[in-house]
C-alpha positions in Angstrom: 15.3 49.6 -8.1 15.7 45.7 -8.0 15.4 43.6 -11.1 14.9 39.8 -11.2 17.0 38.1 -13.8 15.7 35.5 -16.3 17.6 32.8 -14.4 15.5 33.7 -11.4 12.4 33.5 -13.5 13.4 30.1 -14.7 13.8 29.1 -11.1 10.2 30.2 -10.5 8.9 28.1 -13.4 10.3 24.6 -13.4 7.8 22.0 -14.7 5.0 23.8 -12.9 6.4 22.9 -9.4 6.8 25.6 -6.9 9.1 25.5 -3.9 8.3 26.4 -0.4 10.5 29.6 -0.8 10.1 32.6 -2.9 13.4 34.1 -4.2 13.8 37.9 -4.1 17.2 38.8 -5.4 19.6 36.5 -3.7 17.5 36.2 -0.5 15.2 33.2 0.1 12.2 34.0 2.2 9.7 31.3 3.5 6.5 31.4 1.6 3.4 31.5 3.8 0.6 32.0 1.3 -1.4 35.0 0.2 -1.8 37.4 3.0 -1.5 34.7 5.6 0.1 36.7 8.3 2.9 39.1 9.2 6.6 38.5 8.7 9.1 40.1 10.8 11.9 41.0 8.5 11.7 44.6 7.2 12.8 46.1 3.8 13.4 49.7 3.2 10.6 51.7 1.6 10.7 52.6 -2.1 9.7 51.3 -5.5 10.4 47.6 -6.1 10.2 46.0 -9.6 10.3 42.3 -10.4 10.0 40.0 -13.5 7.8 36.9 -13.4 7.9 34.1 -15.8 4.5 33.3 -17.4 3.9 29.5 -17.9 2.7 29.8 -21.5 4.8 28.1 -24.2 2.8 29.7 -27.0 4.1 33.2 -26.0 7.2 34.7 -27.4 10.3 34.9 -25.2 9.8 38.6 -24.4 6.0 38.1 -23.8 6.6 35.4 -21.3 7.8 38.0 -18.7 5.8 40.5 -16.8 7.3 43.6 -15.0 5.4 44.7 -11.9 6.3 48.0 -10.2 5.2 48.4 -6.5 5.4 51.5 -4.4 6.4 50.3 -0.9 5.8 52.5 2.1 5.9 51.8 5.8 2.5 50.3 6.1 1.1 49.9 2.5 1.9 48.7 -1.0 0.6 50.5 -4.2 0.8 48.8 -7.6 2.4 51.4 -9.9 2.3 49.4 -13.1 1.9 46.0 -14.5 3.4 45.6 -18.0 5.0 43.2 -20.3 8.8 43.0 -20.2 8.9 44.4 -23.8 7.0 47.5 -22.6 3.6 46.6 -24.0 0.4 46.9 -22.0 -1.4 43.9 -20.6 -5.0 42.9 -21.3 -7.3 43.6 -18.4 -7.6 40.6 -16.0 -10.4 40.8 -13.4 -8.6 38.8 -10.7 -5.3 40.5 -11.2 -7.0 43.9 -10.9 -8.8 42.7 -7.8 -5.7 41.5 -6.2 -3.8 44.7 -7.1 -6.4 46.8 -5.7 -6.5 44.9 -2.5 -2.8 45.4 -2.1 -3.2 49.2 -2.2 -5.2 49.4 1.0 -3.6 49.6 4.4 -3.6 46.1 5.8 -4.5 45.5 9.6 -3.6 41.9 9.2 -0.1 42.2 7.5 1.7 45.2 8.8 5.0 44.5 7.1 4.9 45.8 3.5 8.0 44.0 2.2 6.5 40.7 3.5 3.5 41.4 1.4 5.6 41.5 -1.7 7.1 38.1 -1.0 3.8 36.6 0.0 1.8 37.7 -3.0 4.6 37.4 -5.5 4.0 33.7 -6.0 0.3 34.4 -6.8 1.0 37.3 -9.0 3.3 35.3 -11.2 0.4 33.0 -12.1 -2.4 35.5 -12.3 -0.6 37.9 -14.8 -1.3 35.6 -17.7 -2.4 36.6 -21.3 -4.8 33.7 -21.4 -8.4 34.8 -21.7 -9.3 32.2 -19.1 -8.9 33.9 -15.6 -6.5 32.2 -13.3 -7.7 30.9 -9.9 -5.8 30.9 -6.6 -3.5 27.9 -6.3 -5.1 26.2 -3.4 -2.5 23.5 -3.1 0.1 25.8 -1.5 0.6 27.7 1.7 -2.2 28.7 4.1 -4.8 28.1 1.4 -4.3 24.3 1.7 -5.2 24.6 5.4 -8.1 26.9 4.8 -9.6 24.6 2.2 -10.2 22.0 4.9 -12.8 24.4 6.4 -16.4 25.1 5.9 -17.5 21.5 6.2 -21.2 21.1 6.9 -20.9 17.3 7.0 -17.7 15.5 7.7 -16.1 13.2 5.0 -16.8 10.1 7.0 -20.5 10.9 7.2 -20.7 11.4 3.5 -19.9 7.8 2.6 -22.8 6.2 4.4 -24.7 9.4 5.5 -27.6 9.5 3.1 -28.9 6.1 4.2 -29.1 7.3 7.8 -30.7 10.6 6.7 -33.2 8.8 4.6 -34.2 6.5 7.4 -34.6 9.5 9.8 -36.7 11.2 7.1 -39.0 8.2 6.8 -39.4 8.0 10.6 -40.1 11.8 11.0 -42.5 11.9 8.0 -44.3 8.7 8.6 -47.4 10.5 9.9 -46.9 13.6 7.8 -47.5 12.5 4.2 -43.8 12.4 3.4 -43.2 16.0 4.0 -40.3 17.2 6.3 -41.0 20.4 8.3 -38.4 23.1 8.4 -38.3 22.8 12.3 -37.0 19.2 12.1 -34.4 19.6 9.3 -31.5 19.7 11.7 -32.7 16.5 13.4 -33.1 14.8 10.0 -29.5 15.6 8.8 -28.0 15.0 12.2 -27.0 18.6 13.0 -27.1 19.4 16.7 -27.3 23.3 16.3 -31.0 23.9 15.6 -30.8 27.5 14.8 -27.8 26.9 12.4 -29.7 24.1 10.7 -32.7 26.4 10.2 -30.6 29.1 8.5 -28.9 26.4 6.3 -32.4 25.2 5.3 -33.4 28.8 4.4 -30.3 29.3 2.3 -30.7 26.0 0.4 -34.4 26.7 -0.1 -33.8 30.3 -1.2 -31.3 29.2 -3.8 -33.9 26.8 -5.3 -36.7 29.2 -5.0 -38.6 26.9 -2.7 -41.3 28.7 -0.7 -42.9 27.3 2.4 -41.7 25.6 5.5 -41.4 22.0 4.4 -39.7 19.8 1.7 -40.1 16.4 0.2 -37.5 13.6 0.0 -36.4 14.8 -3.5 -35.6 18.2 -2.3 -33.9 16.8 0.8 -31.7 14.7 -1.4 -30.7 17.9 -3.3 -30.0 19.7 0.0 -27.9 16.7 1.3 -25.9 16.5 -2.0 -24.9 20.1 -1.6 -24.1 20.2 2.0 -22.1 17.0 1.8 -20.2 18.2 -1.3 -16.5 18.1 -0.5 -15.7 20.9 -3.0 -14.5 24.0 -1.3 -16.2 26.2 -4.0 -19.6 24.5 -3.2 -19.1 24.9 0.5 -18.1 28.5 0.2 -21.1 29.3 -2.0 -23.4 27.6 0.5 -22.0 29.5 3.4 -22.2 32.8 1.5 -25.8 32.1 0.7 -26.5 31.6 4.4 -25.2 35.1 5.1 -26.7 36.7 2.0 -30.3 36.5 3.1 -31.7 38.7 0.4 -29.9 36.7 -2.3 -28.6 39.8 -4.0 -25.0 38.5 -4.2 -23.8 41.0 -1.6 -23.3 40.8 2.2 -24.2 43.8 4.3 -22.9 44.7 7.7 -26.3 43.7 9.3 -26.1 40.4 7.6 -22.6 39.9 8.9 -23.8 40.7 12.4 -26.6 38.1 12.2 -24.4 35.3 11.1 -21.8 36.2 13.8 -24.6 36.0 16.3 -25.8 32.8 14.8 -22.3 31.2 14.9 -21.8 32.4 18.4 -25.0 30.9 19.6 -24.2 27.6 17.9 -20.9 27.5 19.7 -22.3 28.8 23.0 -20.1 31.8 23.0 -22.2 34.4 24.9 -19.6 37.1 25.0 -19.2 37.1 21.2 -22.9 37.2 20.8 -23.1 40.3 22.8 -20.4 42.0 20.8 -21.7 40.8 17.3 -22.1 44.5 16.2 -18.6 45.4 17.1 -17.1 42.4 15.3 -19.3 42.9 12.3 -17.8 46.4 11.9 -14.3 44.9 12.3 -14.9 42.5 9.3 -16.4 45.3 7.2 -13.5 47.6 7.9 -11.1 44.8 6.8 -13.0 43.6 3.7 -14.8 46.9 2.6 -12.1 49.6 2.8 -13.9 51.7 0.2 -17.0 51.7 2.5 -19.3 50.5 -0.2 -21.5 49.0 2.4 -21.2 45.4 1.3 -18.7 42.6 0.6 -18.6 39.9 -2.1 -17.9 36.2 -2.1 -14.3 36.8 -3.2 -13.7 39.0 -0.1 -15.1 36.3 2.0 -12.7 33.8 0.3 -9.7 36.1 0.9 -10.6 36.4 4.5 -10.7 32.6 4.8 -7.3 32.3 3.1 -5.7 34.5 5.9 -5.8 31.6 8.3 -2.2 30.9 9.6 -0.6 27.7 8.6 2.1 26.4 10.8 4.2 23.6 9.4 7.1 21.4 10.5 10.0 21.7 8.2 13.4 20.2 7.6 14.8 17.9 10.3 11.8 18.3 12.5 9.6 17.0 9.8 11.8 14.0 9.2 12.0 13.3 13.0 8.2 13.7 13.3 7.8 11.1 10.5 10.3 8.8 12.2 8.3 9.1 15.5 5.1 8.2 13.7 6.7 5.1 12.4 8.0 4.1 15.8 4.7 4.8 17.5 2.7 2.5 15.2 1.4 -0.5 17.2 3.2 -3.7 16.6 2.2 -7.2 17.4 4.8 -9.8 18.5 3.6 -13.3 17.7 5.9 -14.9 20.4 4.0 -14.9 23.7 7.0 -15.3 25.8 8.9 -12.4 24.2 5.7 -10.3 24.3 5.2 -11.0 28.0 8.8 -10.1 28.8 8.6 -6.9 26.9 5.3 -5.9 28.6 6.8 -6.9 32.0 9.8 -4.7 31.3 7.7 -1.8 30.4 5.5 -2.3 33.4 8.4 -2.2 35.8 10.0 0.8 34.1 6.8 2.7 34.7 5.9 1.4 38.1 9.0 0.3 39.9 8.4 2.6 42.9 4.8 1.1 43.4 6.1 -2.4 42.6 8.7 -2.6 45.4 6.3 -1.1 48.0 3.5 -3.5 47.1 5.9 -6.4 47.0 7.2 -5.4 50.5 3.7 -5.0 51.9 2.5 -8.3 50.6 5.6 -10.1 51.7 5.2 -8.7 55.3 1.5 -9.8 55.3 2.4 -13.2 54.1 5.1 -13.5 56.8 2.8 -12.5 59.5 0.0 -14.8 58.4 2.5 -17.8 58.1 3.9 -16.9 61.5 0.5 -17.0 63.3 -0.6 -20.0 61.3 2.3 -22.1 62.4 2.0 -20.8 65.9 -1.5 -22.2 66.3 -0.7 -25.2 64.4 1.8 -26.1 67.1 -0.7 -25.5 70.0 -1.8 -29.1 70.1 -4.7 -28.5 72.5 -6.3 -25.9 70.4 -5.4 -27.3 67.0 -6.9 -30.8 68.0 -10.3 -29.3 68.4 -10.3 -26.4 66.0 -8.0 -27.6 63.4 -6.9 -25.3 60.5 -9.9 -23.0 61.0 -8.2 -21.3 64.0 -4.9 -21.1 62.1 -6.6 -19.2 59.2 -8.5 -17.0 61.7 -5.5 -16.0 63.7 -3.3 -15.5 60.5 -5.9 -13.1 59.1 -6.2 -11.3 62.4 -2.5 -10.6 62.4 -2.7 -9.0 58.9 -5.7 -6.9 60.0 -3.6 -5.5 62.9 -0.9 -4.6 60.5 -3.2 -3.0 57.9 -5.3 -1.1 60.5 -2.0 0.5 61.6 -0.7 1.2 58.1 -4.0 2.6 56.8 -3.6 5.8 58.9 -0.1 6.7 57.6 -1.1 7.7 54.0 -3.6 10.3 55.3 -1.0 11.9 57.7 -0.7 15.0 55.4 1.8 17.0 57.5 4.1 14.0 57.9 4.1 13.2 54.1 4.6 16.9 53.2 7.6 17.0 55.5 9.0 13.8 54.1 8.5 15.1 50.6 10.1 18.4 51.3 12.9 17.6 53.7 14.1 14.1 52.7 15.2 12.3 49.6 12.6 9.5 50.2 10.5 10.8 47.3 13.1 9.3 44.9 12.0 5.7 45.9 8.7 6.2 47.7 5.7 7.1 45.6 4.2 9.8 47.9 1.9 10.8 45.1 0.1 7.5 45.4 -0.7 7.9 49.1 -4.5 7.8 48.7 -4.3 4.8 46.3 -2.2 3.0 48.8 -4.8 3.9 51.4 -7.5 2.3 49.3 -5.4 -0.8 48.6 -4.7 -1.3 52.4 -8.5 -0.9 52.9 -9.1 -3.9 50.4 -6.4 -5.8 52.5 -8.4 -5.1 55.7 -11.6 -6.3 54.0 -10.1 -9.5 53.0 -8.6 -10.1 56.4 -11.9 -9.4 58.1 -13.7 -11.8 55.7 -11.2 -14.6 56.4 -11.2 -14.0 60.1 -15.0 -13.8 60.5 -15.8 -16.7 58.3 -13.2 -18.9 59.9 -14.6 -18.1 63.4 -18.3 -18.0 62.7 -18.6 -20.8 60.1 -15.9 -23.2 61.4 -14.5 -22.6 64.9 -17.7 -22.0 66.8 -19.6 -25.0 65.2 -16.6 -27.2 66.1 -16.8 -26.1 69.7 -20.5 -26.7 69.8 -20.3 -30.3 68.3 -17.2 -31.4 70.1 -17.5 -34.4 72.5 -17.1 -33.8 76.2 -13.7 -35.5 76.2 -12.6 -33.4 73.1 -13.8 -30.2 74.8 -11.9 -30.6 78.0 -8.8 -28.7 76.8 -11.1 -25.8 75.8 -12.6 -25.2 79.2 -9.7 -23.1 80.3 -10.5 -20.7 77.4 -14.3 -20.8 76.9 -15.6 -22.1 80.2 -18.4 -24.7 80.1 -19.3 -26.0 76.7 -21.8 -23.8 75.0 -25.3 -25.1 74.3 -26.1 -22.5 71.5 -24.3 -20.5 68.8 -25.2 -17.1 70.5 -23.1 -18.0 73.5 -20.0 -16.9 71.6 -21.6 -13.8 69.9 -23.0 -12.4 73.1 -19.6 -12.1 74.8 -17.5 -8.9 74.5 -15.3 -10.6 71.8 -18.4 -11.3 69.6 -20.2 -8.0 70.2 -17.2 -5.9 69.3 -16.4 -8.0 66.3 -19.9 -7.8 64.9 -20.1 -4.1 65.6 -16.7 -3.5 63.8 -17.9 -5.4 60.7 -21.1 -3.4 60.5 -19.4 0.0 60.9 -16.6 -1.0 58.3 -19.3 -2.1 55.9 -21.0 1.2 56.1 -17.7 3.2 55.7 -16.6 1.0 52.8 -20.0 1.2 50.9 -20.3 4.9 51.3 -16.7 5.3 50.1 -17.4 3.5 46.8 -17.1 6.0 43.8 -20.8 5.5 42.9 -21.9 6.7 46.4 -19.1 9.2 47.0 -19.7 11.0 43.8 -23.4 10.8 44.0 -23.8 8.7 40.8 -26.2 6.2 42.3 -29.9 6.8 41.9 -31.5 6.5 45.3 -35.0 7.2 46.4 -35.6 10.8 47.6 -35.6 10.0 51.3 -32.2 8.2 50.9 -30.5 10.8 48.9 -28.3 11.9 51.8 -26.7 8.5 51.8 -24.8 9.5 48.7 -22.4 12.3 48.0 -19.2 13.5 49.6 -20.9 14.4 53.0 -22.0 10.9 53.6 -18.6 9.6 52.8 -16.9 12.2 55.0 -19.0 11.5 58.1 -19.0 7.8 57.7 -15.3 7.7 57.5 -15.2 9.3 60.9 -16.7 6.1 62.3 -13.1 4.9 62.4 -12.8 6.5 65.9 -15.3 3.9 67.2 -13.9 1.1 65.1 -10.4 1.6 66.6 -11.8 1.7 70.1 -13.7 -1.5 69.5 -10.6 -3.1 67.8 -8.4 -2.4 70.9 -11.1 -3.9 73.2 -11.5 -6.8 70.9 -7.7 -7.4 71.0 -7.7 -7.4 74.8 -10.7 -9.7 75.4 -9.3 -12.7 73.4 -10.6 -16.3 74.1 -7.4 -18.1 73.4 -4.7 -15.5 74.6 -4.4 -14.7 78.3 -1.0 -13.3 78.7 -0.9 -9.5 78.2 2.3 -9.3 76.2 0.8 -11.7 73.6 -2.1 -9.4 73.1 -0.3 -7.3 70.5 -3.2 -5.3 68.9 -2.4 -2.1 70.9 1.3 -2.5 70.0 0.5 -2.3 66.3 -1.8 0.7 66.7 0.0 2.8 69.3 2.4 4.7 67.2 0.2 5.3 64.1 -2.7 6.5 66.3 -0.5 8.9 68.2 0.9 10.2 65.0 -2.5 10.7 63.5 -3.8 12.3 66.6 -1.0 14.7 66.6 -1.8 15.5 62.9 -5.4 16.3 63.8 -4.4 18.4 66.8 -1.9 20.3 64.7 -4.5 21.0 62.0 -7.0 22.2 64.6 -4.6 24.6 66.3 -3.0 25.9 63.2 -6.3 26.6 61.5 -7.8 28.3 64.6 -4.7 30.4 65.4 -3.9 31.5 61.8 -6.8 33.8 61.1 -7.2 35.2 57.6 -8.6 38.4 56.2 -10.8 38.2 53.2 -9.5 40.8 50.8 -11.5 40.1 47.7 -14.4 37.9 46.6 -15.4 37.2 43.0 -18.1 35.0 41.6 -17.3 33.8 38.1 -19.3 31.9 35.4 -19.5 28.1 36.0 -20.2 28.3 39.7 -16.7 29.4 40.6 -15.9 31.3 43.7 -12.6 33.1 44.0 -11.4 34.2 47.5 -8.4 36.3 47.9 -7.2 36.4 51.5 -4.2 37.6 53.5 -1.4 35.2 54.2 -1.0 34.3 57.9 2.4 35.0 59.6 4.8 32.2 58.9 2.7 30.6 56.2 5.0 29.3 53.5 4.0 27.3 50.5 5.3 26.1 47.1 3.5 26.3 43.8 1.5 23.2 43.2 0.6 22.7 46.9 -2.9 23.0 48.2 -4.8 23.8 51.3 -8.2 23.3 52.9 -10.8 25.9 53.7 -13.4 25.9 56.4 -16.4 28.3 56.8 -18.4 27.9 60.1 -21.3 29.7 58.6 -21.8 26.8 56.3 -20.5 23.9 58.4 -18.2 23.9 61.4 -16.7 20.5 60.6 -16.3 20.3 56.9 -13.1 21.5 55.0 -13.2 22.5 51.3 -14.5 19.3 49.7 -18.1 18.4 49.9 -21.6 19.3 49.0 -21.2 22.5 51.1 -19.2 24.3 48.3 -22.4 25.5 46.7 -23.6 26.8 50.0 -20.3 28.6 50.5 -20.8 30.4 47.2 -24.3 31.4 48.2 -23.1 32.7 51.6 -20.4 35.0 49.9 -22.7 36.0 47.0 -25.0 37.6 49.5 -22.3 40.2 50.4 -21.2 40.8 46.7 -22.4 43.3 44.2 -22.2 43.9 40.5 -18.6 44.7 39.5 -17.7 48.3 38.6 -14.8 50.0 36.7 -14.4 47.1 34.4 -13.5 44.6 37.1 -14.0 40.9 36.4 -16.6 38.5 37.8 -20.4 38.3 37.8 -20.4 39.5 41.4 -17.5 40.8 43.6 -16.7 42.5 46.8 -13.3 44.1 47.6 -11.9 45.2 51.0 -10.7 48.7 51.7 -7.0 49.0 52.8 -6.7 45.3 53.4 -9.4 45.3 56.2 -11.9 42.5 56.4 -15.5 43.4 55.3 -17.7 43.0 58.4 -20.4 41.0 56.5 -17.9 38.4 55.4 -18.2 35.0 57.2 -15.2 33.8 59.2 -12.8 31.5 57.2 -10.2 29.2 58.4 -7.4 27.5 56.4 -5.4 24.4 56.9 -2.2 23.7 55.0 -0.3 23.9 52.8 0.1 20.2 51.8 2.3 18.5 49.4 1.1 17.5 46.0 2.7 15.9 42.9 2.8 19.2 41.0 5.2 20.8 43.4 8.0 18.6 42.1 7.9 20.2 38.6 11.1 22.1 39.3 13.2 18.9 38.9 12.3 18.6 35.1 13.8 20.7 32.4 10.7 20.4 30.4 7.1 20.2 31.8 3.7 19.6 30.2 0.9 21.1 32.4 -2.6 20.0 31.7 -5.7 21.5 33.5 -9.3 20.6 32.8 -11.8 23.2 34.0 -11.1 24.3 37.4 -8.2 21.9 37.5 -6.1 24.6 35.8 -5.8 26.2 39.3 -2.5 24.6 40.4 -1.1 24.7 36.8 -1.7 28.5 36.7 0.3 28.9 39.9 3.1 26.8 38.4 3.2 28.8 35.1 3.5 32.0 37.1 6.1 30.6 39.4 8.2 29.4 36.3 8.2 32.9 34.8 9.2 34.5 38.2 12.0 32.0 38.8 13.4 32.4 35.3 13.3 36.3 35.7 15.0 36.1 39.1 17.7 34.0 37.7 18.4 36.3 34.9 18.5 39.3 37.4 20.8 37.5 39.7 23.1 36.5 36.8 23.2 40.2 35.7 24.0 41.3 39.2 26.8 38.8 39.5 28.3 39.7 36.2 28.2 43.4 37.1 29.7 42.9 40.7 32.3 40.3 39.5 31.8 37.7 42.2 34.8 35.7 41.1 37.1 36.7 38.2 39.7 34.7 36.4 41.5 35.1 33.1 39.4 38.2 32.4 36.2 36.2 32.4 33.5 36.6 35.2 32.8 33.3 36.9 30.4 32.5 39.6 31.1 30.0 42.3 28.9 27.1 43.5 27.6 29.2 46.4 26.2 32.2 44.4 22.5 32.8 44.5 22.1 32.0 40.8 23.9 28.7 41.1 21.8 27.7 44.0 18.6 28.6 42.2 19.7 26.8 39.1 20.4 23.7 41.2 17.0 23.7 42.7 15.1 25.0 39.7 15.8 23.1 36.5 12.8 24.0 34.3 13.6 25.8 31.1 10.5 25.1 29.0 6.9 24.7 29.8 3.7 23.7 27.8 0.4 24.6 29.4 -2.9 23.2 28.1 -6.1 24.5 29.6 -9.3 22.8 28.4 -12.6 24.1 29.4 -16.2 23.7 28.3 -17.5 27.3 28.6 -16.2 30.6 27.3 -17.0 32.2 30.6 -14.5 30.0 32.4 -11.6 32.0 30.8 -12.6 34.9 33.1 -11.3 32.9 36.1 -7.6 33.5 35.3 -7.8 36.2 32.6 -5.6 38.6 34.6 -3.0 36.0 35.4 -2.9 34.7 31.8 -2.3 38.2 30.4 0.3 38.8 33.1 2.1 35.6 32.3 2.0 36.4 28.5 3.5 39.8 29.2 6.2 38.7 31.6 7.3 35.7 29.5 9.5 37.8 27.2 11.8 34.8 26.4 8.9 32.7 25.3 9.7 30.0 27.8 6.0 29.0 28.1 3.6 27.9 25.4 0.1 28.7 26.5 -2.8 26.9 24.9 -6.4 27.5 25.7 -9.1 25.1 24.3 -12.8 25.8 24.4 -14.6 22.5 23.8 -18.0 24.2 23.2 -16.8 25.5 19.8 -16.9 23.1 16.9 -13.6 21.9 15.7 -11.6 23.8 13.0 -13.1 23.0 9.6 -16.7 23.0 10.7 -18.8 25.6 9.0 -20.4 26.5 12.3 -17.1 27.7 13.7 -15.6 29.0 10.4 -16.6 32.6 10.9 -15.5 32.5 14.5 -12.0 31.4 13.3 -11.9 34.2 10.7 -12.9 36.7 13.3 -10.5 35.4 15.8 -7.5 35.8 13.4 -8.7 39.3 12.5 -9.1 40.6 16.0 -5.9 39.0 17.3 -3.8 40.5 14.5 -5.3 43.9 15.0 -5.8 44.2 18.8 -3.7 41.4 20.1 -6.7 40.0 22.1 -8.4 36.6 21.6 -12.1 36.9 21.1 -12.9 33.7 22.9 -10.7 33.9 26.0 -10.4 37.7 26.2 -6.7 37.3 26.8 -3.6 37.7 24.8 -3.4 33.8 24.5 -5.1 32.6 21.3 -7.7 29.9 21.9 -8.1 26.6 20.0 -11.5 24.9 19.4 -12.8 21.5 20.3 -10.6 19.0 22.2 -6.8 18.8 21.9 -5.2 15.9 20.0 -3.1 14.7 22.8 -1.1 12.4 20.7 0.0 15.3 18.6 0.8 17.3 21.8 3.1 14.6 23.0 4.6 14.2 19.6 5.3 17.9 19.3 7.2 17.8 22.6 9.1 14.7 21.7 10.3 16.3 18.4 11.4 19.4 20.1 13.1 17.8 23.1 15.1 14.7 22.2 16.8 12.8 24.9 15.0 14.9 27.6 12.9 13.9 30.6 9.4 15.6 30.6 7.2 15.9 33.6 3.5 15.6 32.7 1.3 17.1 35.5 -2.5 16.7 35.1 -5.4 18.0 37.3 -9.0 17.4 36.2 -11.6 14.8 35.6 -10.4 11.1 36.0 -11.6 10.3 32.4 -8.5 11.8 30.8 -6.1 10.3 33.2 -5.8 6.9 31.4 -5.2 8.4 28.0 -2.5 10.8 29.2 -0.8 8.1 31.2 -0.8 5.7 28.4 0.6 8.2 25.9 3.3 9.1 28.3 4.2 5.3 28.6 4.0 4.8 24.8 6.4 7.7 24.0 8.8 6.9 26.8 9.2 3.4 25.5 9.4 4.1 21.8 11.2 7.5 21.7 14.3 9.1 23.2 12.1 11.5 25.2 10.9 10.1 28.6 7.6 11.3 30.0 6.8 11.1 33.8 3.1 11.3 34.4 1.7 12.8 37.6 -2.0 13.1 38.6 -3.2 15.6 41.2 -5.4 13.7 43.7 -7.2 16.7 45.4 
């Protein structure tokens, strides 16, 4: 039997302020609110008695204490007695009786009985009052404070200026309807997207006011609006209860719970939950109706809402978080020079690799341009007739030669992969920006072609036509007899090749523009094929013709006759040979390394999963990628392009409905690793290096995947767990075998397997955020997510799933989903949204908070941020990485996957 002294009671009641810890004997236990979740620390079973101080100055000293005796067993708590300290009986208190009764049932949410005592103790102290006025839950503490932010039908911002907008929409809708708003357009009028949810809300509000019919006037709409925009939690809870309680009898039956679950699932586009509404309704009734009365009351619904977990930052972490918030506030420096210097410093810190490459490239171009300009300026015979025009033309031509050679290097994937893996050049060379550099060089080519072409066509050729016979004499050795018309220059080989190159480049450049390549431009039906990835892919292969014309153009020069001064082929020889070897290697490797399709699965969201055998000698690193070719769809296209839907169609034809609980809408599995005869032949090309493969050099990594962009991140997550497990096993083996002993302590030398792995693998903490639009998307990696969650025994990886189709926490449309999620995860360990052991979040992540959380937990660390997904988020994540790197001690390196 444990007694709580009067001093302890005084500690509980001190000017009505309550601490974040409850005191049980001499032990302080964190207070997490009424029934807000399990605690891990166990207390031996038996009877526990505690005194609580009653905050009532009118009571006598003895009457100010209450003695509560609880019978604690392994999985339940029974209230034996509640009496005054002087031995007298207490007056009946409805809320105390309800709470005591609730404690006696077995809890599926809180399994630790001793934790229950500590959690409800804070509430019991205030509920056991002699006052006739029943006490209410203290909603300013613990998980309740978090829960009270929920059940909002209209956000706080909309409430301030919302009615004016609603009234305007009402007037517009009812202009031709005699000022009466039909039920079917209620959601449109109040600005609620979920039509079905809006209809149920309309019915609940009308039922409460005994309004019959399917329409309301403006006065009733104003009443409806005042209630749904009410910021009082009690009002919101009552409105939500009325929506569920369709027969208005003050009770919610299991059928009504099933209907509201189905409605909430539909509003949030959660089809799987909608299918299991009956099962989840039974779960809620089991939790809230243990006596099997067949109904639950509003107080049961409130208690369920108050079970939402509340995770808070405490102590030094809280202070550090506040300090970071202050540092990250935007500041304005009025001194333009100081502001420019600071911004320049930040820019160079973030982009020094790109900066030196760009400076070198521009410097070389300027040098070549100046060299050719001066060379022709010194050729008096030519310069006297053509002037500076020919100097500009020849200077630009020299930069074109350079850029046409360089533009091939960033797309030599095998070479870049080798340089990334086998050399240290990655420290100073930004290999991740290879495609961006390819595009920058293309812009340089375009500028060079424009200057070269304009200088010749608009200046040089007219000068030759209008030169006097005496002035033209020095030009006869280069151009022959003086031309009579402009076309004399164009119809020569030099002119024809030049014009053709400009046309082909213009086609390739245009179809490579994002609006064409991504099919965003709206073209007439007969021109639709000019947009999309296929048009970009095929037009880019015009470069074979362009390079052939460029070499011919460089040989047939008007003003250069000596072969060793015709340098075009010299610039292009090495890059063309290198690129040709690249393409030949890809062709041979893909045709020789045949793969066997072992499993095909078609998932929601137009996702096709192919599991294939690994060819002999095929080695890869997590984060790398490869290309896939299917001749049944197209013999020339690899992975990317419009053909991906056709590939899905081809494989879907040989798939069937899954059996034995296997995942996927459709699937087909091989028997004993043999290829299914009906499967089309598949070739692979790769693997190729990608930014994500460098994650191992960071102790902390933040992995972000949007939609199918989670694919490389999932691979990395699994690789991290496998590497950490392997290191632990190697260390255990080394300790047991005693590789090197000294002074009685086992030591490992620098050549041991664990030492080598530690040197190459530095990651010790990972944060994975997967954001997807549809619930069905979680089926893509369900098995892997569960496997990782099970393997990660040391909690190295934080897994976060976000479903953006679900309304954010606090919205009434997702309130029941949140409650149901907490119940099911506590009881079964499975998330109802993702179907995995990883609990899902709703709406979009607050990326600033994500970065802040990592910065607080990892001071003075360098964090690798790896992102794969839609380009829209790239700018935000990159900017946040820059802001936190500049203003905190944690440095974030941002990397974007380009494939």
